[in-house]
N, CA, C and O atoms as a GROMACS GRO file, in nm:
protein
  468
    1MET      N    1   2.970  -2.878   5.025
    1MET     CA    2   3.016  -2.760   4.960
    1MET      C    3   2.962  -2.759   4.817
    1MET      O    4   2.959  -2.863   4.751
    2THR      N    5   2.920  -2.646   4.770
    2THR     CA    6   2.867  -2.636   4.635
    2THR      C    7   2.974  -2.584   4.541
    2THR      O    8   3.060  -2.505   4.579
    3THR      N    9   2.966  -2.629   4.418
    3THR     CA   10   3.061  -2.582   4.318
    3THR      C   11   3.000  -2.464   4.244
    3THR      O   12   2.880  -2.461   4.218
    4PRO      N   13   3.084  -2.368   4.212
    4PRO     CA   14   3.030  -2.252   4.138
    4PRO      C   15   2.990  -2.293   3.996
    4PRO      O   16   3.044  -2.388   3.940
    5ASP      N   17   2.896  -2.220   3.941
    5ASP     CA   18   2.852  -2.246   3.804
    5ASP      C   19   2.964  -2.209   3.708
    5ASP      O   20   3.030  -2.106   3.721
    6LEU      N   21   2.982  -2.295   3.612
    6LEU     CA   22   3.084  -2.268   3.511
    6LEU      C   23   3.032  -2.162   3.415
    6LEU      O   24   2.913  -2.162   3.381
    7PRO      N   25   3.118  -2.073   3.371
    7PRO     CA   26   3.072  -1.972   3.277
    7PRO      C   27   3.034  -2.036   3.143
    7PRO      O   28   3.092  -2.136   3.101
    8SER      N   29   2.937  -1.978   3.080
    8SER     CA   30   2.890  -2.028   2.952
    8SER      C   31   2.992  -1.996   2.843
    8SER      O   32   3.052  -1.889   2.844
    9THR      N   33   3.010  -2.090   2.750
    9THR     CA   34   3.104  -2.066   2.641
    9THR      C   35   3.038  -1.994   2.525
    9THR      O   36   3.107  -1.943   2.436
   10ALA      N   37   2.905  -1.989   2.525
   10ALA     CA   38   2.836  -1.919   2.416
   10ALA      C   39   2.841  -1.769   2.442
   10ALA      O   40   2.811  -1.722   2.551
   11ALA      N   41   2.879  -1.696   2.341
   11ALA     CA   42   2.888  -1.550   2.353
   11ALA      C   43   2.747  -1.490   2.346
   11ALA      O   44   2.668  -1.531   2.261
   12PRO      N   45   2.716  -1.395   2.432
   12PRO     CA   46   2.582  -1.334   2.425
   12PRO      C   47   2.569  -1.250   2.299
   12PRO      O   48   2.669  -1.199   2.247
   13SER      N   49   2.448  -1.235   2.252
   13SER     CA   50   2.427  -1.157   2.130
   13SER      C   51   2.454  -1.010   2.158
   13SER      O   52   2.452  -0.965   2.273
   14ALA      N   53   2.477  -0.935   2.053
   14ALA     CA   54   2.510  -0.793   2.067
   14ALA      C   55   2.393  -0.715   2.124
   14ALA      O   56   2.413  -0.616   2.195
   15ALA      N   57   2.271  -0.758   2.094
   15ALA     CA   58   2.154  -0.685   2.144
   15ALA      C   59   2.140  -0.698   2.295
   15ALA      O   60   2.085  -0.608   2.359
   16THR      N   61   2.187  -0.808   2.353
   16THR     CA   62   2.175  -0.823   2.497
   16THR      C   63   2.292  -0.761   2.571
   16THR      O   64   2.278  -0.726   2.689
   17THR      N   65   2.407  -0.746   2.508
   17THR     CA   66   2.523  -0.689   2.578
   17THR      C   67   2.527  -0.537   2.567
   17THR      O   68   2.579  -0.471   2.657
   18ASP      N   69   2.475  -0.481   2.461
   18ASP     CA   70   2.479  -0.337   2.440
   18ASP      C   71   2.340  -0.279   2.465
   18ASP      O   72   2.248  -0.306   2.388
   19PRO      N   73   2.323  -0.200   2.571
   19PRO     CA   74   2.189  -0.148   2.599
   19PRO      C   75   2.143  -0.043   2.497
   19PRO      O   76   2.023  -0.013   2.490
   20PHE      N   77   2.234   0.012   2.418
   20PHE     CA   78   2.199   0.114   2.321
   20PHE      C   79   2.185   0.058   2.180
   20PHE      O   80   2.160   0.134   2.086
   21ALA      N   81   2.200  -0.073   2.163
   21ALA     CA   82   2.187  -0.134   2.031
   21ALA      C   83   2.041  -0.136   1.989
   21ALA      O   84   1.953  -0.164   2.071
   22PRO      N   85   2.013  -0.105   1.863
   22PRO     CA   86   1.874  -0.108   1.818
   22PRO      C   87   1.822  -0.251   1.811
   22PRO      O   88   1.899  -0.345   1.796
   23SER      N   89   1.692  -0.266   1.822
   23SER     CA   90   1.631  -0.398   1.815
   23SER      C   91   1.629  -0.449   1.671
   23SER      O   92   1.663  -0.376   1.578
   24THR      N   93   1.589  -0.574   1.654
   24THR     CA   94   1.582  -0.632   1.520
   24THR      C   95   1.481  -0.558   1.434
   24THR      O   96   1.503  -0.538   1.315
   25ALA      N   97   1.369  -0.517   1.494
   25ALA     CA   98   1.268  -0.443   1.418
   25ALA      C   99   1.323  -0.309   1.370
   25ALA      O  100   1.293  -0.265   1.259
   26THR      N  101   1.404  -0.245   1.452
   26THR     CA  102   1.464  -0.118   1.413
   26THR      C  103   1.563  -0.136   1.299
   26THR      O  104   1.568  -0.055   1.207
   27VAL      N  105   1.640  -0.244   1.304
   27VAL     CA  106   1.735  -0.271   1.197
   27VAL      C  107   1.660  -0.299   1.066
   27VAL      O  108   1.705  -0.259   0.959
   28ARG      N  109   1.546  -0.367   1.076
   28ARG     CA  110   1.464  -0.391   0.956
   28ARG      C  111   1.408  -0.260   0.901
   28ARG      O  112   1.400  -0.243   0.779
   29ILE      N  113   1.371  -0.168   0.987
   29ILE     CA  114   1.322  -0.038   0.941
   29ILE      C  115   1.435   0.037   0.869
   29ILE      O  116   1.411   0.100   0.766
   30PHE      N  117   1.556   0.029   0.922
   30PHE     CA  118   1.670   0.092   0.855
   30PHE      C  119   1.698   0.027   0.720
   30PHE      O  120   1.741   0.095   0.626
   31ALA      N  121   1.673  -0.104   0.707
   31ALA     CA  122   1.689  -0.170   0.578
   31ALA      C  123   1.585  -0.117   0.479
   31ALA      O  124   1.617  -0.098   0.361
   32GLY      N  125   1.462  -0.094   0.524
   32GLY     CA  126   1.360  -0.038   0.437
   32GLY      C  127   1.392   0.104   0.395
   32GLY      O  128   1.370   0.142   0.280
   33ILE      N  129   1.444   0.183   0.488
   33ILE     CA  130   1.485   0.319   0.456
   33ILE      C  131   1.601   0.316   0.356
   33ILE      O  132   1.612   0.403   0.269
   34GLY      N  133   1.688   0.217   0.370
   34GLY     CA  134   1.798   0.202   0.276
   34GLY      C  135   1.751   0.174   0.135
   34GLY      O  136   1.814   0.216   0.038
   35LEU      N  137   1.639   0.102   0.121
   35LEU     CA  138   1.584   0.078  -0.013
   35LEU      C  139   1.529   0.208  -0.072
   35LEU      O  140   1.539   0.229  -0.193
   36LEU      N  141   1.473   0.294   0.011
   36LEU     CA  142   1.430   0.426  -0.038
   36LEU      C  143   1.550   0.512  -0.076
   36LEU      O  144   1.547   0.584  -0.175
   37LEU      N  145   1.656   0.503   0.004
   37LEU     CA  146   1.780   0.574  -0.028
   37LEU      C  147   1.838   0.524  -0.160
   37LEU      O  148   1.896   0.600  -0.237
   38LEU      N  149   1.821   0.395  -0.186
   38LEU     CA  150   1.870   0.338  -0.311
   38LEU      C  151   1.799   0.400  -0.431
   38LEU      O  152   1.861   0.422  -0.535
   39ALA      N  153   1.670   0.427  -0.418
   39ALA     CA  154   1.597   0.493  -0.527
   39ALA      C  155   1.653   0.633  -0.554
   39ALA      O  156   1.666   0.673  -0.669
   40LEU      N  157   1.685   0.706  -0.448
   40LEU     CA  158   1.745   0.838  -0.465
   40LEU      C  159   1.886   0.828  -0.524
   40LEU      O  160   1.926   0.909  -0.608
   41ALA      N  161   1.961   0.728  -0.480
   41ALA     CA  162   2.096   0.708  -0.534
   41ALA      C  163   2.090   0.672  -0.682
   41ALA      O  164   2.176   0.713  -0.760
   42TYR      N  165   1.988   0.594  -0.721
   42TYR     CA  166   1.975   0.559  -0.862
   42TYR      C  167   1.939   0.682  -0.946
   42TYR      O  168   1.985   0.696  -1.059
   43GLY      N  169   1.858   0.770  -0.891
   43GLY     CA  170   1.827   0.896  -0.960
   43GLY      C  171   1.952   0.981  -0.978
   43GLY      O  172   1.973   1.038  -1.085
   44ALA      N  173   2.035   0.990  -0.874
   44ALA     CA  174   2.161   1.064  -0.885
   44ALA      C  175   2.253   0.998  -0.986
   44ALA      O  176   2.324   1.067  -1.060
   45PHE      N  177   2.252   0.864  -0.990
   45PHE     CA  178   2.333   0.791  -1.088
   45PHE      C  179   2.291   0.827  -1.230
   45PHE      O  180   2.377   0.850  -1.316
   46ILE      N  181   2.162   0.833  -1.256
   46ILE     CA  182   2.112   0.867  -1.390
   46ILE      C  183   2.153   1.009  -1.428
   46ILE      O  184   2.195   1.033  -1.541
   47VAL      N  185   2.140   1.102  -1.335
   47VAL     CA  186   2.178   1.241  -1.362
   47VAL      C  187   2.328   1.249  -1.395
   47VAL      O  188   2.367   1.321  -1.487
   48ILE      N  189   2.410   1.179  -1.320
   48ILE     CA  190   2.555   1.183  -1.342
   48ILE      C  191   2.591   1.124  -1.477
   48ILE      O  192   2.671   1.181  -1.552
   49VAL      N  193   2.533   1.008  -1.510
   49VAL     CA  194   2.566   0.943  -1.636
   49VAL      C  195   2.518   1.025  -1.755
   49VAL      O  196   2.590   1.038  -1.854
   50LEU      N  197   2.398   1.080  -1.748
   50LEU     CA  198   2.350   1.164  -1.858
   50LEU      C  199   2.433   1.291  -1.871
   50LEU      O  200   2.458   1.338  -1.982
   51GLY      N  201   2.475   1.348  -1.759
   51GLY     CA  202   2.562   1.466  -1.765
   51GLY      C  203   2.694   1.436  -1.830
   51GLY      O  204   2.745   1.517  -1.907
   52GLN      N  205   2.751   1.319  -1.801
   52GLN     CA  206   2.877   1.281  -1.865
   52GLN      C  207   2.857   1.252  -2.013
   52GLN      O  208   2.946   1.279  -2.094
   53SER      N  209   2.742   1.198  -2.048
   53SER     CA  210   2.718   1.164  -2.189
   53SER      C  211   2.701   1.288  -2.274
   53SER      O  212   2.749   1.293  -2.388
   54TYR      N  213   2.634   1.389  -2.222
   54TYR     CA  214   2.609   1.510  -2.301
   54TYR      C  215   2.726   1.606  -2.301
   54TYR      O  216   2.742   1.683  -2.396
   55SER      N  217   2.807   1.605  -2.200
   55SER     CA  218   2.921   1.695  -2.196
   55SER      C  219   3.049   1.613  -2.207
   55SER      O  220   3.088   1.546  -2.111
   56GLY      N  221   3.109   1.616  -2.317
   56GLY     CA  222   3.233   1.540  -2.334
   56GLY      C  223   3.231   1.458  -2.460
   56GLY      O  224   3.188   1.504  -2.565
   57ASP      N  225   3.279   1.334  -2.449
   57ASP     CA  226   3.295   1.250  -2.567
   57ASP      C  227   3.170   1.169  -2.600
   57ASP      O  228   3.174   1.087  -2.692
   58GLY      N  229   3.061   1.189  -2.530
   58GLY     CA  230   2.937   1.118  -2.560
   58GLY      C  231   2.926   0.982  -2.494
   58GLY      O  232   2.838   0.904  -2.530
   59ALA      N  233   3.013   0.954  -2.400
   59ALA     CA  234   3.009   0.825  -2.329
   59ALA      C  235   3.018   0.851  -2.179
   59ALA      O  236   3.070   0.954  -2.135
   60GLY      N  237   2.967   0.758  -2.103
   60GLY     CA  238   2.977   0.769  -1.958
   60GLY      C  239   3.117   0.736  -1.911
   60GLY      O  240   3.206   0.707  -1.991
   61GLY      N  241   3.136   0.741  -1.782
   61GLY     CA  242   3.267   0.710  -1.725
   61GLY      C  243   3.298   0.561  -1.735
   61GLY      O  244   3.211   0.481  -1.770
   62PRO      N  245   3.421   0.523  -1.705
   62PRO     CA  246   3.461   0.383  -1.720
   62PRO      C  247   3.403   0.290  -1.612
   62PRO      O  248   3.408   0.168  -1.628
   63LEU      N  249   3.351   0.344  -1.505
   63LEU     CA  250   3.302   0.261  -1.395
   63LEU      C  251   3.150   0.259  -1.385
   63LEU      O  252   3.096   0.236  -1.277
   64VAL      N  253   3.081   0.284  -1.496
   64VAL     CA  254   2.935   0.287  -1.493
   64VAL      C  255   2.877   0.149  -1.464
   64VAL      O  256   2.782   0.136  -1.387
   65GLU      N  257   2.935   0.046  -1.524
   65GLU     CA  258   2.884  -0.090  -1.500
   65GLU      C  259   2.906  -0.132  -1.356
   65GLU      O  260   2.819  -0.196  -1.296
   66GLU      N  261   3.020  -0.098  -1.299
   66GLU     CA  262   3.047  -0.132  -1.160
   66GLU      C  263   2.951  -0.059  -1.067
   66GLU      O  264   2.910  -0.113  -0.964
   67ALA      N  265   2.916   0.064  -1.104
   67ALA     CA  266   2.820   0.140  -1.023
   67ALA      C  267   2.683   0.074  -1.027
   67ALA      O  268   2.614   0.068  -0.925
   68GLN      N  269   2.642   0.023  -1.144
   68GLN     CA  270   2.514  -0.046  -1.152
   68GLN      C  271   2.516  -0.176  -1.072
   68GLN      O  272   2.417  -0.208  -1.006
   69TRP      N  273   2.626  -0.248  -1.076
   69TRP     CA  274   2.638  -0.370  -0.996
   69TRP      C  275   2.632  -0.337  -0.847
   69TRP      O  276   2.569  -0.410  -0.770
   70SER      N  277   2.696  -0.230  -0.809
   70SER     CA  278   2.696  -0.190  -0.668
   70SER      C  279   2.554  -0.162  -0.619
   70SER      O  280   2.515  -0.207  -0.512
   71MET      N  281   2.478  -0.089  -0.698
   71MET     CA  282   2.341  -0.057  -0.657
   71MET      C  283   2.250  -0.179  -0.664
   71MET      O  284   2.159  -0.192  -0.582
   72GLY      N  285   2.274  -0.268  -0.759
   72GLY     CA  286   2.196  -0.391  -0.765
   72GLY      C  287   2.222  -0.481  -0.645
   72GLY      O  288   2.129  -0.538  -0.589
   73LEU      N  289   2.349  -0.493  -0.607
   73LEU     CA  290   2.382  -0.572  -0.488
   73LEU      C  291   2.328  -0.508  -0.361
   73LEU      O  292   2.292  -0.578  -0.266
   74SER      N  293   2.321  -0.376  -0.359
   74SER     CA  294   2.262  -0.306  -0.245
   74SER      C  295   2.116  -0.345  -0.229
   74SER      O  296   2.069  -0.366  -0.117
   75ALA      N  297   2.045  -0.354  -0.340
   75ALA     CA  298   1.904  -0.393  -0.333
   75ALA      C  299   1.889  -0.536  -0.283
   75ALA      O  300   1.800  -0.565  -0.203
   76VAL      N  301   1.975  -0.626  -0.328
   76VAL     CA  302   1.968  -0.766  -0.285
   76VAL      C  303   1.999  -0.778  -0.136
   76VAL      O  304   1.927  -0.845  -0.062
   77VAL      N  305   2.106  -0.714  -0.092
   77VAL     CA  306   2.145  -0.722   0.049
   77VAL      C  307   2.039  -0.658   0.138
   77VAL      O  308   2.007  -0.712   0.244
   78GLY      N  309   1.983  -0.545   0.096
   78GLY     CA  310   1.878  -0.480   0.173
   78GLY      C  311   1.752  -0.564   0.180
   78GLY      O  312   1.687  -0.571   0.284
   79GLY      N  313   1.716  -0.627   0.069
   79GLY     CA  314   1.599  -0.715   0.069
   79GLY      C  315   1.618  -0.834   0.161
   79GLY      O  316   1.524  -0.875   0.230
   80LEU      N  317   1.737  -0.891   0.162
   80LEU     CA  318   1.764  -1.003   0.251
   80LEU      C  319   1.760  -0.960   0.397
   80LEU      O  320   1.705  -1.030   0.481
   81ALA      N  321   1.818  -0.845   0.428
   81ALA     CA  322   1.817  -0.795   0.566
   81ALA      C  323   1.676  -0.762   0.611
   81ALA      O  324   1.644  -0.774   0.729
   82LEU      N  325   1.592  -0.721   0.519
   82LEU     CA  326   1.455  -0.684   0.553
   82LEU      C  327   1.365  -0.805   0.568
   82LEU      O  328   1.281  -0.809   0.658
   83CYS      N  329   1.379  -0.904   0.482
   83CYS     CA  330   1.280  -1.010   0.472
   83CYS      C  331   1.314  -1.140   0.544
   83CYS      O  332   1.224  -1.213   0.583
   84LEU      N  333   1.441  -1.172   0.562
   84LEU     CA  334   1.474  -1.299   0.625
   84LEU      C  335   1.432  -1.302   0.771
   84LEU      O  336   1.446  -1.201   0.841
   85PRO      N  337   1.380  -1.416   0.819
   85PRO     CA  338   1.336  -1.423   0.958
   85PRO      C  339   1.455  -1.422   1.055
   85PRO      O  340   1.569  -1.447   1.016
   86SER      N  341   1.425  -1.394   1.180
   86SER     CA  342   1.530  -1.385   1.282
   86SER      C  343   1.596  -1.518   1.309
   86SER      O  344   1.710  -1.523   1.356
   87THR      N  345   1.527  -1.629   1.279
   87THR     CA  346   1.588  -1.760   1.300
   87THR      C  347   1.692  -1.793   1.196
   87THR      O  348   1.780  -1.876   1.220
   88ALA      N  349   1.685  -1.729   1.079
   88ALA     CA  350   1.780  -1.757   0.971
   88ALA      C  351   1.902  -1.668   0.975
   88ALA      O  352   2.009  -1.707   0.929
   89VAL      N  353   1.889  -1.547   1.030
   89VAL     CA  354   1.998  -1.450   1.030
   89VAL      C  355   2.019  -1.399   1.172
   89VAL      O  356   1.924  -1.364   1.241
   90SER      N  357   2.143  -1.396   1.216
   90SER     CA  358   2.172  -1.343   1.348
   90SER      C  359   2.158  -1.191   1.348
   90SER      O  360   2.156  -1.127   1.243
   91TYR      N  361   2.149  -1.136   1.466
   91TYR     CA  362   2.135  -0.991   1.480
   91TYR      C  363   2.258  -0.920   1.423
   91TYR      O  364   2.244  -0.819   1.353
   92THR      N  365   2.375  -0.971   1.452
   92THR     CA  366   2.499  -0.909   1.406
   92THR      C  367   2.510  -0.913   1.254
   92THR      O  368   2.553  -0.816   1.192
   93ALA      N  369   2.471  -1.024   1.194
   93ALA     CA  370   2.476  -1.035   1.048
   93ALA      C  371   2.376  -0.941   0.982
   93ALA      O  372   2.407  -0.881   0.879
   94ARG      N  373   2.257  -0.927   1.041
   94ARG     CA  374   2.157  -0.836   0.985
   94ARG      C  375   2.206  -0.692   0.994
   94ARG      O  376   2.188  -0.613   0.901
   95ARG      N  377   2.267  -0.658   1.106
   95ARG     CA  378   2.318  -0.522   1.124
   95ARG      C  379   2.432  -0.493   1.025
   95ARG      O  380   2.439  -0.384   0.968
   96GLY      N  381   2.519  -0.590   1.004
   96GLY     CA  382   2.627  -0.574   0.906
   96GLY      C  383   2.574  -0.565   0.764
   96GLY      O  384   2.629  -0.492   0.682
   97ALA      N  385   2.467  -0.640   0.736
   97ALA     CA  386   2.408  -0.635   0.602
   97ALA      C  387   2.348  -0.498   0.574
   97ALA      O  388   2.357  -0.449   0.461
   98VAL      N  389   2.289  -0.435   0.674
   98VAL     CA  390   2.232  -0.302   0.653
   98VAL      C  391   2.343  -0.200   0.631
   98VAL      O  392   2.329  -0.110   0.549
   99LYS      N  393   2.453  -0.214   0.703
   99LYS     CA  394   2.567  -0.124   0.681
   99LYS      C  395   2.624  -0.142   0.540
   99LYS      O  396   2.659  -0.045   0.474
  100LEU      N  397   2.632  -0.268   0.495
  100LEU     CA  398   2.680  -0.296   0.361
  100LEU      C  399   2.584  -0.241   0.257
  100LEU      O  400   2.626  -0.190   0.153
  101GLN      N  401   2.454  -0.251   0.285
  101GLN     CA  402   2.353  -0.198   0.193
  101GLN      C  403   2.371  -0.048   0.171
  101GLN      O  404   2.369  -0.001   0.058
  102TYR      N  405   2.389   0.025   0.279
  102TYR     CA  406   2.408   0.171   0.268
  102TYR      C  407   2.539   0.203   0.195
  102TYR      O  408   2.542   0.295   0.113
  103ALA      N  409   2.645   0.129   0.223
  103ALA     CA  410   2.773   0.156   0.158
  103ALA      C  411   2.766   0.130   0.009
  103ALA      O  412   2.819   0.208  -0.071
  104LEU      N  413   2.700   0.022  -0.031
  104LEU     CA  414   2.687  -0.009  -0.173
  104LEU      C  415   2.597   0.092  -0.244
  104LEU      O  416   2.624   0.129  -0.358
  105ALA      N  417   2.491   0.136  -0.177
  105ALA     CA  418   2.400   0.234  -0.239
  105ALA      C  419   2.471   0.367  -0.262
  105ALA      O  420   2.450   0.430  -0.365
  106LEU      N  421   2.554   0.409  -0.170
  106LEU     CA  422   2.625   0.536  -0.185
  106LEU      C  423   2.746   0.523  -0.277
  106LEU      O  424   2.792   0.622  -0.334
  107ALA      N  425   2.798   0.402  -0.293
  107ALA     CA  426   2.912   0.381  -0.382
  107ALA      C  427   2.871   0.389  -0.528
  107ALA      O  428   2.954   0.421  -0.613
  108GLY      N  429   2.745   0.361  -0.560
  108GLY     CA  430   2.699   0.364  -0.698
  108GLY      C  431   2.718   0.500  -0.764
  108GLY      O  432   2.789   0.508  -0.864
  109PRO      N  433   2.657   0.607  -0.711
  109PRO     CA  434   2.680   0.738  -0.773
  109PRO      C  435   2.826   0.784  -0.765
  109PRO      O  436   2.874   0.855  -0.853
  110ALA      N  437   2.896   0.743  -0.658
  110ALA     CA  438   3.037   0.783  -0.647
  110ALA      C  439   3.120   0.719  -0.757
  110ALA      O  440   3.207   0.784  -0.814
  111LEU      N  441   3.096   0.592  -0.786
  111LEU     CA  442   3.169   0.525  -0.893
  111LEU      C  443   3.131   0.582  -1.029
  111LEU      O  444   3.217   0.594  -1.117
  112ALA      N  445   3.004   0.617  -1.047
  112ALA     CA  446   2.961   0.672  -1.176
  112ALA      C  447   3.022   0.809  -1.199
  112ALA      O  448   3.044   0.848  -1.314
  113ALA      N  449   3.049   0.883  -1.094
  113ALA     CA  450   3.102   1.018  -1.108
  113ALA      C  451   3.250   1.018  -1.147
  113ALA      O  452   3.301   1.120  -1.192
  114ILE      N  453   3.317   0.906  -1.132
  114ILE     CA  454   3.459   0.900  -1.167
  114ILE      C  455   3.471   0.898  -1.319
  114ILE      O  456   3.417   0.809  -1.386
  115ASP      N  457   3.542   0.994  -1.372
  115ASP     CA  458   3.562   1.004  -1.516
  115ASP      C  459   3.708   1.040  -1.539
  115ASP      O  460   3.752   1.148  -1.499
  116PHE      N  461   3.782   0.952  -1.601
  116PHE     CA  462   3.925   0.973  -1.620
  116PHE      C  463   3.958   1.060  -1.741
  116PHE      O  464   4.074   1.097  -1.761
  117ALA      N  465   3.859   1.093  -1.823
  117ALA     CA  466   3.884   1.171  -1.944
  117ALA      C  467   3.895   1.318  -1.915
  117ALA      O  468   3.917   1.397  -2.007
   0.00000   0.00000   0.00000
């Protein structure tokens, strides 16, 4: 009598379980597009800060530094998601990094637009 094969304890990667999940190359392309989006977000950030400086008390909002940090971290996370090899980063971590990159890039102008005055 033969014994059945024991199920594997290792969880399959998301790319193999979900037929609609994008490949690693596609996620890298989205990371590159996110860096282009970051350039547009930085332009919007500059417009918002200059608008606040010229109209009002002559100073930007209180969260301008946090907005700059957000966009800077977006560039770092996007660069890591784009450049690190597949052996160093899992598919799930790369996908999460790209989502974080987009969230940080869009949070920059949103934080700069907050003005309590």
